[in-house]
N, CA, C and O atoms as a GROMACS GRO file, in nm:
protein
  468
    1UNK      N    1  10.340  10.547   9.336
    1UNK     CA    2  10.332  10.491   9.469
    1UNK      C    3  10.472  10.483   9.528
    1UNK      O    4  10.565  10.437   9.462
    2UNK      N    5  10.488  10.526   9.650
    2UNK     CA    6  10.619  10.526   9.717
    2UNK      C    7  10.660  10.384   9.753
    2UNK      O    8  10.577  10.294   9.764
    3UNK      N    9  10.790  10.365   9.770
    3UNK     CA   10  10.843  10.235   9.808
    3UNK      C   11  10.782  10.195   9.943
    3UNK      O   12  10.790  10.272  10.038
    4UNK      N   13  10.721  10.076   9.952
    4UNK     CA   14  10.645  10.040  10.072
    4UNK      C   15  10.728  10.005  10.196
    4UNK      O   16  10.675  10.003  10.306
    5UNK      N   17  10.856   9.977  10.179
    5UNK     CA   18  10.940   9.936  10.292
    5UNK      C   19  11.067  10.021  10.298
    5UNK      O   20  11.176   9.971  10.268
    6UNK      N   21  11.055  10.149  10.336
    6UNK     CA   22  11.172  10.237  10.334
    6UNK      C   23  11.287  10.187  10.420
    6UNK      O   24  11.402  10.222  10.395
    7UNK      N   25  11.258  10.107  10.522
    7UNK     CA   26  11.366  10.055  10.607
    7UNK      C   27  11.458   9.960  10.532
    7UNK      O   28  11.570   9.934  10.576
    8UNK      N   29  11.414   9.908  10.419
    8UNK     CA   30  11.496   9.815  10.340
    8UNK      C   31  11.578   9.883  10.231
    8UNK      O   32  11.662   9.818  10.168
    9UNK      N   33  11.556  10.010  10.207
    9UNK     CA   34  11.624  10.078  10.096
    9UNK      C   35  11.776  10.068  10.106
    9UNK      O   36  11.842  10.043  10.005
   10UNK      N   37  11.833  10.086  10.223
   10UNK     CA   38  11.978  10.081  10.238
   10UNK      C   39  12.032   9.942  10.204
   10UNK      O   40  12.133   9.930  10.135
   11UNK      N   41  11.965   9.836  10.252
   11UNK     CA   42  12.013   9.701  10.222
   11UNK      C   43  11.994   9.668  10.074
   11UNK      O   44  12.075   9.594  10.017
   12UNK      N   45  11.889   9.720  10.012
   12UNK     CA   46  11.869   9.698   9.868
   12UNK      C   47  11.979   9.769   9.790
   12UNK      O   48  12.033   9.712   9.694
   13UNK      N   49  12.013   9.891   9.828
   13UNK     CA   50  12.120   9.963   9.759
   13UNK      C   51  12.254   9.891   9.775
   13UNK      O   52  12.332   9.884   9.680
   14UNK      N   53  12.281   9.837   9.895
   14UNK     CA   54  12.404   9.760   9.915
   14UNK      C   55  12.407   9.638   9.823
   14UNK      O   56  12.509   9.607   9.762
   15UNK      N   57  12.294   9.569   9.814
   15UNK     CA   58  12.284   9.452   9.727
   15UNK      C   59  12.303   9.491   9.581
   15UNK      O   60  12.370   9.419   9.506
   16UNK      N   61  12.246   9.603   9.540
   16UNK     CA   62  12.262   9.651   9.402
   16UNK      C   63  12.408   9.676   9.369
   16UNK      O   64  12.453   9.646   9.258
   17UNK      N   65  12.482   9.731   9.463
   17UNK     CA   66  12.625   9.756   9.440
   17UNK      C   67  12.700   9.624   9.424
   17UNK      O   68  12.788   9.613   9.339
   18UNK      N   69  12.664   9.523   9.505
   18UNK     CA   70  12.731   9.393   9.498
   18UNK      C   71  12.707   9.321   9.367
   18UNK      O   72  12.795   9.251   9.317
   19UNK      N   73  12.588   9.337   9.309
   19UNK     CA   74  12.552   9.261   9.188
   19UNK      C   75  12.541   9.352   9.066
   19UNK      O   76  12.473   9.317   8.969
   20UNK      N   77  12.606   9.466   9.070
   20UNK     CA   78  12.592   9.566   8.963
   20UNK      C   79  12.623   9.510   8.824
   20UNK      O   80  12.561   9.552   8.727
   21UNK      N   81  12.717   9.418   8.813
   21UNK     CA   82  12.759   9.368   8.682
   21UNK      C   83  12.671   9.254   8.632
   21UNK      O   84  12.691   9.206   8.520
   22UNK      N   85  12.573   9.209   8.711
   22UNK     CA   86  12.487   9.097   8.673
   22UNK      C   87  12.351   9.146   8.626
   22UNK      O   88  12.300   9.247   8.677
   23UNK      N   89  12.292   9.076   8.531
   23UNK     CA   90  12.155   9.106   8.488
   23UNK      C   91  12.059   9.024   8.572
   23UNK      O   92  12.079   8.905   8.593
   24UNK      N   93  11.954   9.089   8.620
   24UNK     CA   94  11.856   9.021   8.702
   24UNK      C   95  11.769   9.121   8.776
   24UNK      O   96  11.753   9.235   8.732
   25UNK      N   97  11.712   9.078   8.887
   25UNK     CA   98  11.619   9.161   8.963
   25UNK      C   99  11.640   9.140   9.112
   25UNK      O  100  11.707   9.046   9.154
   26UNK      N  101  11.581   9.229   9.190
   26UNK     CA  102  11.579   9.216   9.335
   26UNK      C  103  11.437   9.178   9.375
   26UNK      O  104  11.340   9.242   9.332
   27UNK      N  105  11.424   9.074   9.456
   27UNK     CA  106  11.294   9.028   9.504
   27UNK      C  107  11.288   9.045   9.655
   27UNK      O  108  11.379   9.003   9.727
   28UNK      N  109  11.180   9.106   9.702
   28UNK     CA  110  11.155   9.120   9.846
   28UNK      C  111  11.023   9.049   9.873
   28UNK      O  112  10.919   9.086   9.819
   29UNK      N  113  11.028   8.946   9.958
   29UNK     CA  114  10.907   8.869   9.990
   29UNK      C  115  10.854   8.910  10.126
   29UNK      O  116  10.900   9.007  10.186
   30UNK      N  117  10.756   8.832  10.176
   30UNK     CA  118  10.696   8.863  10.306
   30UNK      C  119  10.799   8.865  10.418
   30UNK      O  120  10.778   8.931  10.520
   31UNK      N  121  10.910   8.793  10.401
   31UNK     CA  122  11.014   8.790  10.503
   31UNK      C  123  11.087   8.924  10.515
   31UNK      O  124  11.165   8.945  10.607
   32UNK      N  125  11.061   9.012  10.421
   32UNK     CA  126  11.121   9.146  10.415
   32UNK      C  127  11.273   9.140  10.404
   32UNK      O  128  11.344   9.220  10.463
   33UNK      N  129  11.321   9.042  10.327
   33UNK     CA  130  11.463   9.033  10.294
   33UNK      C  131  11.478   9.049  10.144
   33UNK      O  132  11.402   8.990  10.067
   34UNK      N  133  11.576   9.127  10.104
   34UNK     CA  134  11.602   9.150   9.962
   34UNK      C  135  11.695   9.040   9.911
   34UNK      O  136  11.797   9.010   9.973
   35UNK      N  137  11.659   8.981   9.797
   35UNK     CA  138  11.736   8.874   9.735
   35UNK      C  139  11.756   8.907   9.588
   35UNK      O  140  11.663   8.952   9.521
   36UNK      N  141  11.877   8.885   9.539
   36UNK     CA  142  11.903   8.904   9.396
   36UNK      C  143  11.868   8.775   9.323
   36UNK      O  144  11.906   8.666   9.366
   37UNK      N  145  11.795   8.788   9.212
   37UNK     CA  146  11.765   8.675   9.125
   37UNK      C  147  11.824   8.701   8.988
   37UNK      O  148  11.787   8.799   8.924
   38UNK      N  149  11.917   8.615   8.942
   38UNK     CA  150  11.967   8.632   8.806
   38UNK      C  151  11.855   8.605   8.706
   38UNK      O  152  11.757   8.539   8.739
   39UNK      N  153  11.871   8.656   8.586
   39UNK     CA  154  11.768   8.643   8.482
   39UNK      C  155  11.725   8.497   8.465
   39UNK      O  156  11.607   8.470   8.442
   40UNK      N  157  11.818   8.404   8.474
   40UNK     CA  158  11.788   8.262   8.454
   40UNK      C  159  11.690   8.207   8.557
   40UNK      O  160  11.629   8.103   8.534
   41UNK      N  161  11.674   8.274   8.670
   41UNK     CA  162  11.585   8.225   8.776
   41UNK      C  163  11.456   8.305   8.789
   41UNK      O  164  11.383   8.289   8.886
   42UNK      N  165  11.428   8.390   8.693
   42UNK     CA  166  11.310   8.478   8.702
   42UNK      C  167  11.182   8.408   8.657
   42UNK      O  168  11.074   8.442   8.707
   43UNK      N  169  11.190   8.312   8.565
   43UNK     CA  170  11.068   8.249   8.512
   43UNK      C  171  10.977   8.189   8.619
   43UNK      O  172  10.856   8.207   8.608
   44UNK      N  173  11.028   8.119   8.721
   44UNK     CA  174  10.936   8.069   8.824
   44UNK      C  175  10.863   8.182   8.899
   44UNK      O  176  10.747   8.166   8.938
   45UNK      N  177  10.930   8.294   8.918
   45UNK     CA  178  10.866   8.409   8.983
   45UNK      C  179  10.754   8.462   8.894
   45UNK      O  180  10.645   8.493   8.942
   46UNK      N  181  10.781   8.473   8.765
   46UNK     CA  182  10.679   8.520   8.672
   46UNK      C  183  10.559   8.426   8.670
   46UNK      O  184  10.444   8.471   8.667
   47UNK      N  185  10.585   8.295   8.673
   47UNK     CA  186  10.475   8.197   8.674
   47UNK      C  187  10.390   8.210   8.800
   47UNK      O  188  10.267   8.205   8.792
   48UNK      N  189  10.455   8.226   8.916
   48UNK     CA  190  10.380   8.243   9.041
   48UNK      C  191  10.299   8.373   9.039
   48UNK      O  192  10.186   8.377   9.085
   49UNK      N  193  10.359   8.478   8.984
   49UNK     CA  194  10.288   8.606   8.976
   49UNK      C  195  10.161   8.592   8.892
   49UNK      O  196  10.055   8.642   8.929
   50UNK      N  197  10.174   8.524   8.779
   50UNK     CA  198  10.060   8.512   8.687
   50UNK      C  199   9.943   8.435   8.750
   50UNK      O  200   9.829   8.449   8.705
   51UNK      N  201   9.968   8.356   8.852
   51UNK     CA  202   9.861   8.280   8.917
   51UNK      C  203   9.785   8.362   9.021
   51UNK      O  204   9.685   8.316   9.074
   52UNK      N  205   9.831   8.482   9.050
   52UNK     CA  206   9.769   8.568   9.151
   52UNK      C  207   9.676   8.670   9.084
   52UNK      O  208   9.694   8.702   8.967
   53UNK      N  209   9.576   8.720   9.159
   53UNK     CA  210   9.494   8.828   9.104
   53UNK      C  211   9.581   8.950   9.069
   53UNK      O  212   9.664   8.991   9.149
   54UNK      N  213   9.561   9.006   8.952
   54UNK     CA  214   9.638   9.119   8.899
   54UNK      C  215   9.786   9.084   8.879
   54UNK      O  216   9.865   9.171   8.842
   55UNK      N  217   9.822   8.960   8.903
   55UNK     CA  218   9.962   8.918   8.890
   55UNK      C  219  10.011   8.916   8.747
   55UNK      O  220  10.129   8.940   8.722
   56UNK      N  221   9.922   8.885   8.653
   56UNK     CA  222   9.964   8.881   8.512
   56UNK      C  223  10.012   9.018   8.466
   56UNK      O  224  10.111   9.029   8.394
   57UNK      N  225   9.943   9.121   8.509
   57UNK     CA  226   9.982   9.258   8.474
   57UNK      C  227  10.120   9.291   8.534
   57UNK      O  228  10.204   9.350   8.466
   58UNK      N  229  10.142   9.252   8.659
   58UNK     CA  230  10.270   9.277   8.725
   58UNK      C  231  10.380   9.197   8.656
   58UNK      O  232  10.490   9.247   8.636
   59UNK      N  233  10.351   9.071   8.621
   59UNK     CA  234  10.450   8.986   8.553
   59UNK      C  235  10.490   9.047   8.419
   59UNK      O  236  10.608   9.046   8.383
   60UNK      N  237  10.394   9.100   8.345
   60UNK     CA  238  10.425   9.163   8.216
   60UNK      C  239  10.512   9.288   8.236
   60UNK      O  240  10.607   9.309   8.162
   61UNK      N  241  10.478   9.368   8.336
   61UNK     CA  242  10.558   9.488   8.364
   61UNK      C  243  10.699   9.451   8.410
   61UNK      O  244  10.796   9.518   8.374
   62UNK      N  245  10.710   9.345   8.489
   62UNK     CA  246  10.841   9.299   8.535
   62UNK      C  247  10.925   9.251   8.417
   62UNK      O  248  11.044   9.283   8.408
   63UNK      N  249  10.864   9.175   8.326
   63UNK     CA  250  10.937   9.129   8.207
   63UNK      C  251  10.989   9.247   8.126
   63UNK      O  252  11.104   9.246   8.081
   64UNK      N  253  10.906   9.347   8.108
   64UNK     CA  254  10.946   9.467   8.034
   64UNK      C  255  11.058   9.541   8.107
   64UNK      O  256  11.153   9.587   8.044
   65UNK      N  257  11.047   9.551   8.239
   65UNK     CA  258  11.151   9.617   8.319
   65UNK      C  259  11.284   9.544   8.308
   65UNK      O  260  11.390   9.607   8.300
   66UNK      N  261  11.280   9.411   8.308
   66UNK     CA  262  11.402   9.332   8.293
   66UNK      C  263  11.468   9.357   8.158
   66UNK      O  264  11.590   9.369   8.148
   67UNK      N  265  11.385   9.364   8.054
   67UNK     CA  266  11.440   9.392   7.920
   67UNK      C  267  11.503   9.530   7.914
   67UNK      O  268  11.611   9.547   7.858
   68UNK      N  269  11.436   9.629   7.973
   68UNK     CA  270  11.487   9.766   7.970
   68UNK      C  271  11.614   9.782   8.052
   68UNK      O  272  11.700   9.863   8.018
   69UNK      N  273  11.627   9.706   8.160
   69UNK     CA  274  11.742   9.723   8.248
   69UNK      C  275  11.863   9.640   8.206
   69UNK      O  276  11.971   9.657   8.262
   70UNK      N  277  11.847   9.550   8.109
   70UNK     CA  278  11.960   9.469   8.065
   70UNK      C  279  12.073   9.557   8.016
   70UNK      O  280  12.052   9.648   7.936
   71UNK      N  281  12.191   9.529   8.065
   71UNK     CA  282  12.308   9.604   8.023
   71UNK      C  283  12.327   9.736   8.096
   71UNK      O  284  12.432   9.799   8.081
   72UNK      N  285  12.229   9.781   8.174
   72UNK     CA  286  12.244   9.906   8.248
   72UNK      C  287  12.321   9.884   8.377
   72UNK      O  288  12.361   9.979   8.443
   73UNK      N  289  12.340   9.760   8.412
   73UNK     CA  290  12.421   9.715   8.524
   73UNK      C  291  12.373   9.763   8.660
   73UNK      O  292  12.329   9.681   8.740
   74UNK      N  293  12.380   9.889   8.690
   74UNK     CA  294  12.350   9.934   8.826
   74UNK      C  295  12.200   9.935   8.856
   74UNK      O  296  12.160   9.901   8.967
   75UNK      N  297  12.118   9.972   8.760
   75UNK     CA  298  11.973   9.978   8.781
   75UNK      C  299  11.912   9.839   8.768
   75UNK      O  300  11.944   9.764   8.675
   76UNK      N  301  11.825   9.805   8.861
   76UNK     CA  302  11.760   9.674   8.858
   76UNK      C  303  11.613   9.689   8.895
   76UNK      O  304  11.577   9.774   8.976
   77UNK      N  305  11.528   9.605   8.833
   77UNK     CA  306  11.389   9.601   8.878
   77UNK      C  307  11.383   9.545   9.020
   77UNK      O  308  11.457   9.452   9.054
   78UNK      N  309  11.296   9.601   9.101
   78UNK     CA  310  11.274   9.554   9.237
   78UNK      C  311  11.126   9.521   9.250
   78UNK      O  312  11.040   9.606   9.226
   79UNK      N  313  11.097   9.397   9.289
   79UNK     CA  314  10.960   9.353   9.311
   79UNK      C  315  10.942   9.324   9.459
   79UNK      O  316  11.015   9.244   9.518
   80UNK      N  317  10.844   9.391   9.519
   80UNK     CA  318  10.809   9.366   9.659
   80UNK      C  319  10.675   9.293   9.658
   80UNK      O  320  10.574   9.345   9.609
   81UNK      N  321  10.675   9.173   9.714
   81UNK     CA  322  10.552   9.094   9.727
   81UNK      C  323  10.511   9.102   9.873
   81UNK      O  324  10.582   9.056   9.962
   82UNK      N  325  10.395   9.161   9.897
   82UNK     CA  326  10.350   9.181  10.035
   82UNK      C  327  10.254   9.068  10.074
   82UNK      O  328  10.189   9.008   9.990
   83UNK      N  329  10.247   9.042  10.203
   83UNK     CA  330  10.166   8.933  10.255
   83UNK      C  331  10.018   8.941  10.221
   83UNK      O  332   9.951   8.838  10.212
   84UNK      N  333   9.967   9.061  10.202
   84UNK     CA  334   9.824   9.078  10.171
   84UNK      C  335   9.794   9.064  10.022
   84UNK      O  336   9.683   9.093   9.979
   85UNK      N  337   9.893   9.019   9.945
   85UNK     CA  338   9.871   8.997   9.802
   85UNK      C  339   9.901   9.117   9.714
   85UNK      O  340   9.889   9.108   9.592
   86UNK      N  341   9.941   9.228   9.774
   86UNK     CA  342   9.975   9.346   9.694
   86UNK      C  343  10.119   9.336   9.646
   86UNK      O  344  10.202   9.267   9.706
   87UNK      N  345  10.148   9.408   9.538
   87UNK     CA  346  10.281   9.411   9.478
   87UNK      C  347  10.327   9.554   9.464
   87UNK      O  348  10.247   9.646   9.452
   88UNK      N  349  10.458   9.573   9.467
   88UNK     CA  350  10.519   9.700   9.430
   88UNK      C  351  10.631   9.666   9.335
   88UNK      O  352  10.714   9.579   9.364
   89UNK      N  353  10.635   9.734   9.221
   89UNK     CA  354  10.739   9.710   9.122
   89UNK      C  355  10.798   9.843   9.080
   89UNK      O  356  10.725   9.937   9.048
   90UNK      N  357  10.930   9.851   9.080
   90UNK     CA  358  10.998   9.972   9.037
   90UNK      C  359  11.141   9.940   9.000
   90UNK      O  360  11.186   9.826   9.014
   91UNK      N  361  11.212  10.039   8.952
   91UNK     CA  362  11.354  10.023   8.921
   91UNK      C  363  11.431  10.111   9.018
   91UNK      O  364  11.403  10.230   9.032
   92UNK      N  365  11.529  10.051   9.084
   92UNK     CA  366  11.609  10.123   9.183
   92UNK      C  367  11.755  10.116   9.142
   92UNK      O  368  11.803  10.012   9.096
   93UNK      N  369  11.825  10.226   9.160
   93UNK     CA  370  11.970  10.233   9.138
   93UNK      C  371  12.037  10.267   9.269
   93UNK      O  372  11.978  10.338   9.352
   94UNK      N  373  12.160  10.219   9.291
   94UNK     CA  374  12.229  10.258   9.414
   94UNK      C  375  12.262  10.407   9.409
   94UNK      O  376  12.286  10.463   9.302
   95UNK      N  377  12.261  10.469   9.525
   95UNK     CA  378  12.295  10.611   9.529
   95UNK      C  379  12.442  10.629   9.491
   95UNK      O  380  12.521  10.536   9.504
   96UNK      N  381  12.476  10.746   9.444
   96UNK     CA  382  12.614  10.774   9.400
   96UNK      C  383  12.714  10.752   9.514
   96UNK      O  384  12.824  10.702   9.490
   97UNK      N  385  12.677  10.790   9.636
   97UNK     CA  386  12.771  10.776   9.748
   97UNK      C  387  12.802  10.630   9.776
   97UNK      O  388  12.916  10.597   9.810
   98UNK      N  389  12.703  10.542   9.762
   98UNK     CA  390  12.729  10.398   9.782
   98UNK      C  391  12.820  10.345   9.673
   98UNK      O  392  12.909  10.265   9.700
   99UNK      N  393  12.797  10.388   9.550
   99UNK     CA  394  12.881  10.342   9.439
   99UNK      C  395  13.025  10.387   9.460
   99UNK      O  396  13.119  10.310   9.439
  100UNK      N  397  13.043  10.512   9.502
  100UNK     CA  398  13.177  10.564   9.524
  100UNK      C  399  13.246  10.490   9.639
  100UNK      O  400  13.364  10.457   9.630
  101UNK      N  401  13.172  10.464   9.746
  101UNK     CA  402  13.235  10.396   9.859
  101UNK      C  403  13.274  10.254   9.820
  101UNK      O  404  13.378  10.205   9.864
  102UNK      N  405  13.193  10.186   9.740
  102UNK     CA  406  13.230  10.052   9.692
  102UNK      C  407  13.352  10.062   9.603
  102UNK      O  408  13.445   9.982   9.615
  103UNK      N  409  13.353  10.161   9.515
  103UNK     CA  410  13.468  10.180   9.427
  103UNK      C  411  13.594  10.203   9.510
  103UNK      O  412  13.700  10.147   9.481
  104UNK      N  413  13.583  10.284   9.613
  104UNK     CA  414  13.698  10.310   9.698
  104UNK      C  415  13.744  10.183   9.770
  104UNK      O  416  13.864  10.161   9.784
  105UNK      N  417  13.649  10.100   9.815
  105UNK     CA  418  13.687   9.974   9.880
  105UNK      C  419  13.761   9.883   9.782
  105UNK      O  420  13.858   9.817   9.821
  106UNK      N  421  13.717   9.879   9.657
  106UNK     CA  422  13.784   9.797   9.555
  106UNK      C  423  13.926   9.849   9.532
  106UNK      O  424  14.020   9.770   9.526
  107UNK      N  425  13.940   9.980   9.519
  107UNK     CA  426  14.073  10.039   9.498
  107UNK      C  427  14.164  10.009   9.617
  107UNK      O  428  14.280   9.973   9.599
  108UNK      N  429  14.112  10.024   9.738
  108UNK     CA  430  14.191   9.994   9.858
  108UNK      C  431  14.234   9.848   9.861
  108UNK      O  432  14.348   9.818   9.896
  109UNK      N  433  14.144   9.759   9.824
  109UNK     CA  434  14.176   9.616   9.821
  109UNK      C  435  14.288   9.588   9.720
  109UNK      O  436  14.382   9.516   9.750
  110UNK      N  437  14.276   9.645   9.601
  110UNK     CA  438  14.379   9.625   9.499
  110UNK      C  439  14.513   9.683   9.543
  110UNK      O  440  14.618   9.625   9.517
  111UNK      N  441  14.510   9.799   9.609
  111UNK     CA  442  14.634   9.857   9.662
  111UNK      C  443  14.701   9.761   9.759
  111UNK      O  444  14.823   9.743   9.755
  112UNK      N  445  14.622   9.699   9.847
  112UNK     CA  446  14.679   9.604   9.943
  112UNK      C  447  14.737   9.482   9.871
  112UNK      O  448  14.844   9.433   9.907
  113UNK      N  449  14.665   9.433   9.769
  113UNK     CA  450  14.713   9.316   9.694
  113UNK      C  451  14.846   9.346   9.625
  113UNK      O  452  14.939   9.266   9.630
  114UNK      N  453  14.855   9.462   9.561
  114UNK     CA  454  14.978   9.497   9.490
  114UNK      C  455  15.092   9.528   9.587
  114UNK      O  456  15.209   9.508   9.553
  115UNK      N  457  15.060   9.577   9.706
  115UNK     CA  458  15.164   9.607   9.805
  115UNK      C  459  15.230   9.478   9.855
  115UNK      O  460  15.348   9.478   9.889
  116UNK      N  461  15.153   9.369   9.860
  116UNK     CA  462  15.207   9.240   9.906
  116UNK      C  463  15.296   9.176   9.800
  116UNK      O  464  15.392   9.106   9.833
  117UNK      N  465  15.265   9.200   9.673
  117UNK     CA  466  15.332   9.134   9.561
  117UNK      C  467  15.472   9.172   9.546
  117UNK      O  468  15.540   9.124   9.456
   0.00000   0.00000   0.00000
């Protein structure tokens, strides 16, 4: 199944670049905003999922995705919860061009810091 909100892909990729070194997931709710959740905050989401029809299956798949993505840094599980009760779960990685542009911004920032010193 294709990603249900293609208009959010760019903002999700930007968020993935920002939190690349953290373990966790990206959650998109009915508000259609992407939010990063660290692993320590995932249990309430899993509990809410399990209370929904077919939610237990999604919660189990999300738990497995979190385990598989630990330590991979850039790739994160993304859960989209839609208003009609449907879910979309997948693993998304930032595109190479976004990673390179972030890397370049970091290098530029460090160059400026060292130039002042």
